[in-house]
C-alpha positions, 0 to 999 in steps of 0.5 A, spaced: 761 703 383 761 699 376 769 695 376 772 698 369 773 692 364 780 690 362 781 685 356 788 684 356 791 682 349 797 677 350 800 672 343 808 673 341 812 677 337 807 678 330 802 675 331 798 681 330 796 683 336 796 691 334 792 690 328 787 687 332 787 693 337 786 698 331 780 694 328 777 694 336 778 702 335 776 702 328 768 699 331 768 701 338 762 705 337 762 710 340 765 707 347 772 711 349 778 705 350 783 706 353 789 704 350 796 701 354 801 697 349 808 694 352 813 692 346 820 689 348 825 694 345 826 701 345 824 704 339 815 704 341 813 702 335 806 699 335 803 706 340 805 709 334 802 705 329 796 705 334 797 713 334 797 715 326 792 710 324 788 715 322 782 713 326 776 718 328 776 719 335 783 715 337 785 720 342 793 720 343 792 721 351 787 715 350 793 710 348 798 709 353 805 706 353 811 702 356 817 702 354 821 701 360 821 693 360 817 687 360 811 689 363 809 682 367 817 685 370 814 691 372 807 690 374 809 695 381 814 701 378 809 701 371 802 699 370 799 699 377 800 707 377 798 706 370 792 704 371 790 707 377 791 715 373 786 711 368 781 710 373 783 717 377 781 720 370 774 726 371 772 722 365 774 715 365 775 711 359 769 705 358 773 699 357 781 698 358 786 694 353 792 692 355 797 690 349 802 686 352 810 685 349 810 679 345 815 675 351 810 677 356 808 672 361 800 673 362 799 670 367 802 676 373 799 681 369 792 678 372 795 677 378 796 685 378 789 686 378 788 682 385 792 688 389 787 692 393 787 699 389 785 695 383 781 691 384 775 695 387 775 699 382 777 694 375 776 687 372 779 684 367 774 682 362 778 677 359 785 674 357 786 674 349 791 670 346 793 671 338 796 666 335 799 667 328 795 660 324 803 659 319 807 659 325 804 655 329 803 650 323 811 651 321 811 648 328 815 654 330 813 655 338 812 647 338 819 642 339 816 636 336 816 631 343 817 624 339 824 628 337 825 631 344 824 624 347 830 621 342 835 626 344 834 625 351 835 618 351 841 618 346 844 624 351 840 626 357 845 630 359 842 635 354 837 641 355 831 641 350 828 648 355 825 652 348 824 659 351 818 660 344 815 654 346 814 656 353 812 663 352 807 659 347 805 654 352 804 660 357 798 665 353 794 659 351 794 656 358 791 664 360 787 665 355 779 666 355 779 666 348 785 664 342 783 668 336 786 664 330 790 669 326 792 670 319 787 664 317 788 667 310 795 664 310 794 658 310 793 653 304 785 650 307 780 648 313 784 641 312 791 639 315 792 647 317 787 647 322 788 639 324 795 642 326 793 648 329 788 645 334 793 638 336 798 644 339 793 648 341 789 641 345 795 640 350 795 647 354 787 650 352 783 650 359 777 647 358 773 650 355 775 656 351 774 658 345 778 659 338 775 664 332 779 665 326 781 672 323 785 674 318 787 681 320 785 682 326 778 683 324 773 680 328 765 683 332 768 687 337 762 683 341 767 678 340 773 680 344 770 685 349 764 683 354 767 676 355 766 678 363 772 673 365 773 676 372 780 671 370 783 676 377 779 671 382 781 664 378 788 665 377 790 659 380 786 656 375 792 659 370 797 655 369 804 656 367 810 653 367 813 658 370 810 658 377 815 656 381 818 662 379 820 668 383 822 671 378 821 671 370 826 674 365 827 675 359 836 672 358 834 668 353 831 674 348 835 681 344 833 688 341 838 693 337 836 698 334 839 700 325 838 706 324 838 707 317 838 714 312 833 715 306 831 709 302 831 710 295 829 702 294 824 700 300 824 693 296 831 692 296 832 694 302 825 688 304 831 683 300 835 685 305 831 684 311 830 676 308 836 675 307 838 678 315 833 674 318 835 667 314 841 667 315 840 669 324 834 666 325 831 673 327 823 673 329 821 680 329 822 687 325 819 692 325 820 700 324 818 706 321 821 709 314 823 715 310 822 714 302 825 721 299 820 726 295 813 722 299 811 725 304 808 719 308 812 715 313 812 707 310 811 702 316 815 695 315 813 690 319 816 682 319 814 676 322 820 670 320 821 672 312 813 675 311 813 682 311 809 688 310 809 694 307 805 700 308 804 708 308 801 710 315 801 718 316 804 724 314 810 726 317 809 732 321 811 740 321 817 739 325 819 732 325 826 729 324 825 724 319 829 718 320 829 710 318 829 706 324 827 699 324 828 695 331 830 688 331 827 682 335 832 675 336 835 670 341 840 672 346 847 673 343 846 675 335 850 677 332 848 684 331 854 688 328 853 682 322 845 683 322 847 691 322 852 691 316 847 685 313 840 691 313 845 697 312 847 694 305 
């Protein structure tokens, strides 16, 4: 029996994983894709965005959302039963695409494909890591090694572990393909590209290629069909968490801000930008109810970069509401953030 290929798409919050998936769906050319989408936070935004994309042949039954925690921590409880159910369908998919949470480690997920009940029927075609080009250039994910060394020399008791850099390192080290997304935000092909290559060089495995993309728009043939069999060479994919029995997300937190109808989206975006700056928020995303508009407004922010667009009509009987999920470091002042966003 031919194994069904699966592609794991990983990358930090807001790197553009969902945009890539929407592009793959829109250019599937008759190939039936099933999606497993995992999010950090209680508001399922990415699954809703995919279901509201209006792409022909995008069946809601083929989009499965796992919102019971980070997929790398719930492999046995959530992932294995979900993928087994997909494989047991009378008309199984041609290819399975898994979008991990932006805070997930890909290696524990790849390991699950070696489980006997999964390995005989599917294989990891490839791990694709999506990188936010502008964020990497800005040093968002990587500490300055010279500055860290100087600080440790001055005070050896200081703990300089960077949870963002650890995630970034693991996601790069597990990749079979690295997509430098949002390449249009770079100033030019010189310093930006060179600095990204420098950051990646210390973590990328030999032979792993990088490609540039804007809005996740790539030929699907570059992403699907890597034929990596990643579950068979898991030992060659190092992780900073290899010696840990459990992986937790105590460094990060999320909560939902519920708002009423929004008369002025631009004014709300200004408040969101101010809140991000004041509280070092990583990601804000959600949906807004705009009075007198038949369509739902999507809001997505990475740092202080926000985008807004209408994705679909509000459905008959659907409660119109405005809700945003806020993701940041653990211990962020929820009350203060919510008050600033609410205005």
